[in-house]
Steps between C-alpha positions, in 0.01 A plus 500: 500500500732786511342842423753633246311833471630605848849566369516872478879527438790311360635464858193325626499268203866407538467459877213250458659309214821455689610167335447317180326224706248756621430609137442137397271437792283800402498386140392148604222639723377745236499238219359192677395582856528196719500240215759503224365407164689368195515767223467223233225276609354692789535216742552573874675165550836689530790440732792732580847382419812556707626771259182701548345412170173301457403180322156394387406156604252470216696628193857492641553868402761679704451870563594780740309790653622729222393267211256676262572846636728776370760383763529152352867378453630838632850514654412834661396522866123529539547791745653700208210403276246624748690818567524565119127447471435743785734763354364498150134518619559772766714740289268748337692492166658156524862405572785458252712181490808706604330629813353156581837331464643748758198456736498117522871428417471320161652583167332734258436221262331290774288795612384559140402134470308517829313813405396348164371187667316719761343698217343183365265530807356823354259341255220747415199289617249781532129468452325630190508878500154683476336830543724797410819370352791712378725372225836635373835401368850604601844416346811391686852552386640642182619833627671673205563848649846450638635276230759596238338583171645194330351278760145638489227293331273687266118491535487417875271776605144441632373145503795345303627178642831492313694569815226501764264245638134585535301420816115517498324572827140490627384624839149465659427822682275360770754249632820647366598163355755519225583251216802575285648290215791555268393531127674442171312783332227752571275402216128519561457121473760450778359757737133401445584127554654588838204712599259205422718269699504707822198723492138390556247585226287799572787685677596863418844534343695824533799568272693772322444597133718229355353353179542146621205543734263650242330168423372508863265784400298262285521210740189350653702355785640817662426869534799698386616853618825679415698809566716675247856527654637656186263794550608525865170349614567282805164502666156539340207510742520312823612155394652534159875466553789244515672647809480187703690270255748779437568514867588131483736562202675762717561241771621241252749735340628624829561142601687414184698823467565559870585152610572270214619758249478264204262213436531284188195429283544132577428543866287812499172319568639369830580849609157618392350219700694613803370856461141378457522280811634784708233735365206256555619418856582864593236493777669207677768522771848360434426187697171438323669536162775256605242253624331518160837438314582216739171324433568532127859362537377168642262443209578241237762642257660345198804597302274678251373729782845625605714458194666815377325561167308787367 
């Protein structure tokens, strides 16, 4: 089995995966080892055809080494897929489709398509958060400052979602694990529902003074502490603050504004997933992060997993 974590640069990756056949060989070994299995019935009574595809002797299903992966039916060389995965995982703020198109010699449209499929690997499968957990919201888009007066939308200040999309984030202080989800509104019912989904009962919740969190004060499930940002209170005591989650918001916004410049509300969750993946794996080396992405890429995917919907 190839140790993918040893690739410490794009050069070492490209040198090893020198041909498409080498890429397919590593995919085959990583998926099945020494015994190819049918993805439909699981049978190992499989024979290889002259065209390089496989046929199952039990159910007659024909498949390839890329079937059921994000590479299925691709017309793009697997070397370029692997390099794209390495680039998006190793760049600290991500990589734009324009830059990727220049780096691996594909069109910008193709690069955008590849990046979106790769982002489907960034599902936020984190364990339940516990202990000291910070919660906060941020809003992406909707900058009105530099618009002509007749183009400005009234009432977009604060937590308005008329021209902005809200993102709710939670971070466990002890592990630094982040969860972030786009939200349609910042009502108390929306925020509390997400807290109950991702935070273990008995945990200590730290927020700002927003009224949407006030019901936590009477909750028997959590202990709630808050700081009043409006009164310029950012830290109270040793633990009472939301600085950790706000540090993540800074990274998310620098990624969006510095690299992508504009992200539509339809695809925002995928970009948030990318930022969360990079933040939660920040202690890993580039090769280790690529190995993790590669292991996810050969999992079982369906059209629903990678379709381009919000």
